[in-house]
N, C-alpha and C positions, 0 to 999 in steps of 0.2 A: 818768685814774686808775682803777684797778680796786679796788673795795671788795669784799673777800671776805666781809664781813658778820658777822664775829665779833670781839668785843672782845679775845679772847685774842691775835689777831695784833698789835694795837697794843701790848699788854703785852709780847709777845715782842720786838717792835721796840724798845721802850724799854730792855729789858735788854740787847739787842744793842748799842744806842748807848752804854750805860753801860760795856760791856766793850770797846768799840772793834771790834765785829764787824759785818760786813755779813751780813744774814740775808734769806733768800728762801723763800717758800712755793713748792714746785715739784711738778711731776708731776700725779698724779691729782686732787688737791684743786683745782688750778687748772683742769684740763680739765673736771671735773664742775661747777665754778662756771659756766662758759660754757654747759654743756649743761643746767644747772638740774637736776642730779641730786644726791641726797644723798651725802655722803662723810664718813666718820668717821675715815679714816686720813690724817693730816696729816704731810707730809715737809717738813722745814726744812733747807736747805743753808746752811752758814756759811762765811764767808771772813774771815781776819784773822790777825795775828801779834802776838806779845808779845815785845818787846825783840829783834826780829829772829829769834827762835827759833820753831820749829814747836811748837804745843801742840794738845791735843785740844780744839779750840774748840767742836766740836759737843757734847761732853760738858760743857764749861764752861757753854755757853749753856743746855743742858737743865737743869742743876742750878739755875741762876739763875731760869729761867722757872718751874720746878716750885715753887720757893720763893715766888715772887710770886703764883702761881696757887693756892696753898693747901697747899704742903708735900707734894705727892705723892711717893711713893717712885720713885726713878729707877733703871732698869736700865741698867747701864753695860757696854759691850763694848769694852774698851780696845784689843784687838787690831785691831778694825775702826774704831776712832775714832768709835763711834756710841753714842747713849744714847736711851732712850725712857721715856715714862711715860703713864699714863692721866689724863685730865682730863674729868670728867663722862662722857659717852659717846664721847669722842674718844680716839684713840691717836696720840700725837705722837712722831715720831722725828727726831732731830737728827744731822747728819753734816757733817763738813767737806767742802768741794768737792774733787773728786778726778778724776784721770784713771786709766784702766785699760789694762792690756795682758794678753793671754791666750796660753797655750800651746795647741797643737792638741789635746792629749788631755785637757783639763780646762776646765770652765766657771768655775773659780775664778780670778779675775784677780789680777795683781800691781797693787797700788794705790799711787799717789803723790798728794801734794797737787797741786791744780790750780786753775784759774780757774773761774768760774761757767760760762763757755762750754765748758770741758773737761767739766764735770759734765753739762751739757745734751747735749753731743755723745755721751756714753756711754749715753744713754737709748734705750729701744727704738723709740719712734715720735715723730714730730714733735709729735703732740697731747699727748704725755706729757713734752715737753721745755720746756713753758712755765714761766716763773718770774715771781713778783711780789715786788717789794722790800717789806720790812717796816720798814726804818729810817725815822725820822720825816721826814728831809729829802727822801726819794724814795718815801714811802709810796704803794703802789698802782701803781708804775711797772712796766709789763709788759716782760719780756725774752723776745723771740721770734725768735731768730736763724735758725730753720729753717722758718719759715712754718707754724707749728702752727695759728694762728688761721685761716689760709686753708684748711688741711686739715679743721679742725673744721667750718667753714662748708660745705665741699663733701662732708663725710662720707667722707673718705678716710684710710686708714692707710698711711703710708709711713715709712721709716726716716730718721733725720737724716743718716746716712752711707751708703756703699755697702751695700746690703742683704746682700750675700754676706759682708761683714766682720761686720756686726751679728749675723747668724744663726749664722755659724761660730764667732764668739767665745762667744756664749751661746745654744745651740740652744733653750733653753726659750722664748726670744723668739718662736719659730715658733708654739708653742702659744698664747702670749699674743696673737699676731696673730689667730689663729682665734677665740680667746675674746672679744677686743674686737669683732670683726666680729659675733659672735652677740649680745653684750650691748648694743652700741651701734647695731647695724644699719648699720655702716659697710662700705664696699667697700675691699678691699685693692688698692692701686695695682698696675698690671700688672707693673712691673719688680720690685716687692717680692714679688708672688705667684710669679713665675717663680723668684726666688731661694729661695722656700720649697721648691720641687721640687728645685732643685739641691742644697740642703743638708739635705734630709729625713733622710738616713742619720745625720746628726750627732746626732739626737735620742737615739741609743743611748748617748751618754755621760752623759745626764741620768738621775737616779734615778727609779724608778717612782713613788715617793712624790710627787716634785715634778711629774711629768707628770700624776698623778691629781688633784692640787689644781686644775690648770688644766682638766682634762677634766671634773671635777665642776662647775666654774663654767660651763663650756659647757653641761652638761646642765641646769643650773638657770637658764640664760639665757632671755629671752623667746622666742627662736627657736633652739633647739638644733640643728635640722636644718641651718641655715645653716652653722654651724661644722663640723658633721660632714661635710657635703658638700664643704666646702673641704678638710678633712683627706683625704677620699677622692681628691679631684682632684689634690692636690699630693703624694700618696704617704705622708703621715703615718699614715693609717688602717691601711694594710697593715703598717706597722711596730709600731703600738701595739695595734690591735684587728683582727688579720687575720681573725678569725671573722666580723666585721661586713663588712669589706672584701670577703670572698669571696662575700657575698650579691649582689654587683653582676653585672649581665649577664643576657642572655636567650639560652637555648638553644632551637633550633628543630629539630624532627624531623617529616618529612612535612607541612611547612607549618604545624605547630602549635607555638606557643611559649608559655612560661609568662611571667607578669609579672616585671618586674625586682624582686627581693625587697628589694634595698637601698633603692630609692626607695619601695617600699611601706612598709618599716620606718620610713623618715624621715617618711612621712605619718602612720603610727600614733603615732610619738613626738610629732609636732606636735599631733595630736588629743588625746593625753593631756595635753600641756602646757597646752592651752586650759582644761582642767578641774582640774588638780592641780599643786601645787608639790612633791609628794612625790618626792624625789630617787630613791628606790629603786623607785617605780612607774615612773618615767621609765627607769630602768635595765632594768626588766622589759620595757618597750616596746621598748627598743633590742635586747634579746637574745631576744625572744619567738620569733623564727624562725631563730635561728642553727643549729638542728639540720637545717634543710631541705637544704643542700647534701649532707650525708652520707646522706640517705635518698631523694634525688630519683631517680625512675624514670619511664620512658616506657612506657605501655601503649597498644597500638593501639586499644583500645576506650575506655579512660578518659582517654587523653591523659596529661599530666604528673601524677604523684602524689607526695605527701610523707608517706606513712603513717608514723606514729610520730615525727614530727619534734619533737613537744612533749616526749616522754621523752628523746630524744637531746639536745635543747637544754637541758633541766633538768640532765642529767648533765654538760654542758659548763660550767655556771655556776661551780661550785667551782673548776675549773681556771683559768677566766678571772679570777675574783676573786683567787685566790692569786697569779697571775702579776702582776696589776696592783696588788697590795698594797691591795686593797679589803677592808673588814671581813669576817671569816669567821664572824661570829656570826649574830644574828637577822636582820640586813639581808640577808645572803646567803641564808639559808633562806627569807626572804620572796620574794626574786627567784626562787629555785628553784621555790617553790610557784606563783607567778604564771605562770612559763613552762610548768610541767607542766600546769596546769589551764586555760590560756588558750583551748583549743579546746572545752572542755566546754559552756559556755553557748551557743556558736555551733552545736555539734552538736545540742543540745537545741532550739534555735530552728529548725533545719532539719527536725526530726523531730517525732513526736508528743510533746507535753510532758506526761509522766506525773508524777504526784505522787512516785512512788518515785525517779525520776531526779533530781528537784529536791531531794528530801530528801538524797540522797547528795551532791549538789553542795554543799548547805549544810553538811553534816557535814564534808566534806573541806576546804572553803574556810575555815570558821570565821569569825573576825572579819575576815578579809580578803575576804569575799564582795563587799562594796561596791566595793573597789578592783579586784577581778577583773572585775566587771561593767563598770566604767569602761574597763578595758583591752580587754575583748572588744568593747564598743561602738566603741571607737577603731579596732579591727581591721577594721571594715567599711568598706573603701575602694573598693569596686567603682564604676565609672563608669556601669554599667548602671542607669538610674534605676528601672526596674521591679524588678530584682533587689534593689537597695538598699532600696526601699520594702517589699518582702516580708520581707527580712531584719530590718529594723527593727521591723516590725509583730510578727513572731514573737518578736523579742528582748524587746519590751515585754510580751508574754504571759509569757515566762519570768520577767521581773522582778516581775510581779504575783503569779505563783505563789510566788515566793520570799517575798514579804511575807506572803501568806496562810498559807503553811505554817509560816513562822517564828512567826507570832502564835499559830497553833493548836497546833503540835507542839513548839515550843521545841527545834529540832534543832541550831541553831548552837552548836558546841563542846560538845554534850551528852555526858555520860558515862552509859553504860547504868545503869539504876536498880538493878541487881543487881551487886555487886562480886565479885571473886574471893574475897575474905575471906568474903562471905556464902555462897558456894557451898561453901567448905571447911568452914565452921562447920555448915551445914545437913546436909551428908552425912558429916561426920566424916572428911574426907580431907585429905591434904597436897597440895602443889603437884604437878600432873600435867596431862597433855594434855587430859583431859576438861574441866577448868576453862575453857581457851581455847575449846574446842568449844562449850560452853554460852554463854559470853559473846558469841562471834561470832554464834551463832544468834539470840540475843536482840537484838543490835544490828541484824542484818539484818532481823529481823521488824519492828522499829520503823521502820527506814528504808523498808521496803517497805509500811508501813501495815497490816501484819497485826495488830499490837497497838498500843495507844496508848503514848506515852512516859510511863508511869506505873509506880510500884513494884509495885502489886498485880498488874497484868497481867503484868509481867515476872517476878514471883515465881511465879505459877502456871505460867508457861511453863518456868521453871527446874525446877520439880518434875516436870513432864512429861518434859522432856529428860533429867533425872537418871534417871528410871525407865527410859526407853528405853536408857540407857547402863548399866543394871544397878546404879545407885546407890540406896541406901535412906536416907531422912532419919533422923537421930538422933531418938530418943524425946525 
């Protein structure tokens, strides 16, 4: 007997018995029980008839269960025969057992009533086709017609049916295969993985929004590079994120080659993942070098160069986010900033670390300076131990300077102590080019350490600059 560990299962089973319905917990909640992972999404499959006629038994059981569990509001979807409700921090969904058939140009199935095994057969992977009975006389009985427990024990993802049929019917299952591999650390069975490659083009019939849900789950997984490398290997990456796919490969001229930027990017992403669960910082890590293919050049003296790749990459971010239906607000602007600035701390670490350069970095990065430093530290992936030691030592110097200057000069997100309104009032002028000239000069003087970040010093400089521009203070 399998004890899923929650009283609500027995209560649901009691209501199912009262209504003459067979009820089973299925899918992820059963899988995660065996993996000892938390799961808050509970799927219940129902089987039963009333006077020989078909009824929405999932909806019927959901209403009865909600009533006995405390009267939660039930969301009903009659067209699909499903119903759901919240109970404490769980989301429960009830549906009648069904079998499905698909047309080639759609992932929306034609649904018919079916048996429990029909319902298990239509699921994506054997580890998600496990079912546990909730009825009193068979409570805890495990139904595993496709060897899901065996595959759980071996850490393998395989489909209950022919994988070509499974993936062609619903191509989103290909992204789910990659996602589960990343989340669970499972291996995709060889025949199942080969079928991913054969059916990769089918992903085009899935909406960008649905693909992004899965891709973001991969990005938030404990090992996102595992899933992204699988996408690259089976061809999904070229169809979904060609800008990242194009980073792969090494070009050699005169015996000199550059590193494989795709695998470097995967290492940077994993390095960031070890330190942060910030989804958008992980996206910045994934996209930080996407500008390199467009600016790659070979120089006989310098070898391979990628000058300006950070600006090219930052310019590409909006187009990528727009195509993928990712948010175009502050999340996108954050990624743009990270991509644009990701070379700055590294360049500082390789050069003389001047106070002026560090102040400007603080000013431009603002509140994102800590995330930027984390990204840049993750970007140090050289295998040359001496080079890595030198880079990290210099990088620590930059970090110390950032702390010292921020404490002393308060540069992060600072606004110049003299405003445009101050300048207009002082000199009795309206909006004009001279105001921007004065403000920029004061800002540069503060960032370069010529004057302190204080109002009195900035005010005196404003008066001097005004005089140089032929402006006279009002009496």
